[in-house]
N, C-alpha and C positions, 0 to 999 in steps of 0.2 A: 504493500500500500504506500509506503514512504516514497518509493521511486515514482509511482503514478502522481502523487501529490507534488513532488518536486518538479517533475517534468511539466505538469500542468501550470505550476507557479511560474516557471521560466517562460513558458509559452505566453501566458497572460502578460507577464512583464515585457517580453519582446514585442508583443502586439500593442501594448500600451505606448511604448516608445515610438513605434512606427505610426500609430494613429495620432499621437501627440505631434509628431513632426508634420504629418499630413495636415493637421489642424492649423499649425503655425505657418506652414509654407505653401499650402495649396488651397485649403478650404476657405480661408479668409478672402480669397479672390472671387468665390462663386456663391457664397451665402452671407447672410447678415452677420454683423458683429455679435449680436445676441445668440445666434445659432452656433457660432464658433465658441462662445463662452459656455454654452450648454454642452457642446461636444467635448470641450476640455474637462467639464465636470465628470462626464462619463469616463474619460481617460484617467483622471485622478483617482476615482473610486476603483477602477480596474487595477491600477498600480498598487493602491493600498492593500487590496485583497490578494494581489500576487505576493506581496511581502508577507501577508498573513499566512498564506499557504506555504511559503518557504519555512516560516517558523514552525507551522504544524508538522511539516515533513521532517524536520531535523530534531525536534524535541522528543525526549522520552518521558515527559511529564503529562502526556495526553494518552489516554487509553486508545486501543485500536478502534473500538466502537466509536468513541468521540471523534477520532481522526476521520473515520469514514463519514460520519454524519456532518461534521464541519466541512469536509471536502465537498460533499454533495450540495450543501446549503450555499457555500461560497460560489461554486461553479454556476449553479442555477441562478443565484442572486446576481452575479456579474452579467450573465447572458441576458437576464430579464432587465436589470437596472441599466447597466451601461449600454447593452445592445439596443434597448428601446430608445435611449437618449441619442445614440448615434443615428438611429433611423429617424427620429423626430427632428434632429438638427439638420439632417440632409433631406428632409421630406420633399423639398421642392426639386430635388435632383432625380427622384425616382418615380416610377409609374405606380408605386404602391403608396397608399395613404396610411402612413404610420400612426396617424391620429386615431385610427380605428382600433389600435391595440395599445393605446397610451396607458391603459389601466394596468398593464403589466409592469410599468415602472415602479409604482409603489409596492407591488407584490415582490419585485426584485429587492427593493430596499428592505422590506420586512424579512426576506430570507437572509440578507446580510446581517441584519440586526440579530436574528435568531442564531446565526452562526457564532457571533460574539457571545451571546447569552449562553449557548451550549458550552463554549470554552470557559466562561466564567464559572459556571456550575462545576465543571470538571476541576478547575483550580481550587474552588472552595472545598471540594471533597478530598483534596490531597492530605495525606496523613503527615507528611514531613513539612517543616517550616521553610 
C-alpha cells in the first residue's frame, strides 16, 4: 500500500506543478483573471494533498486500514474538488458545461476534510506520546 500511496502522491505533485505552470503561463491569456485564480486554488489544494499522501506513505504511525481509507478519501477528494475547479475555471474553453456538476466541488472538499479527520482520530488513539 505504501508504494501505491507514494506513487500517487508524486503523480499528484507532478501534475500540480504542470497545471500551476499552465495557469501562470498559458491560461491567463485565454480566460479571466478570476478563472485563473480559481484554477490556482485547485492546484494549491492538489499540492497540499500530494504532500499529505507523501506523509501517509512514509509514516509508521498510521495503521494500514487508516492509510487505505485516507488514501481513498484524498484521491477522490482531489479529483472531485480540484478536478471540478479546473473544469469550472476553463468552462468557456470546453463543449461540456461544468456548471452542471458544480455540486461535486463541495463533496470533494468534504472528502478532504474527512481524510484529515480520519488521520486525527488515528493520532488521538496512539498509545505512545
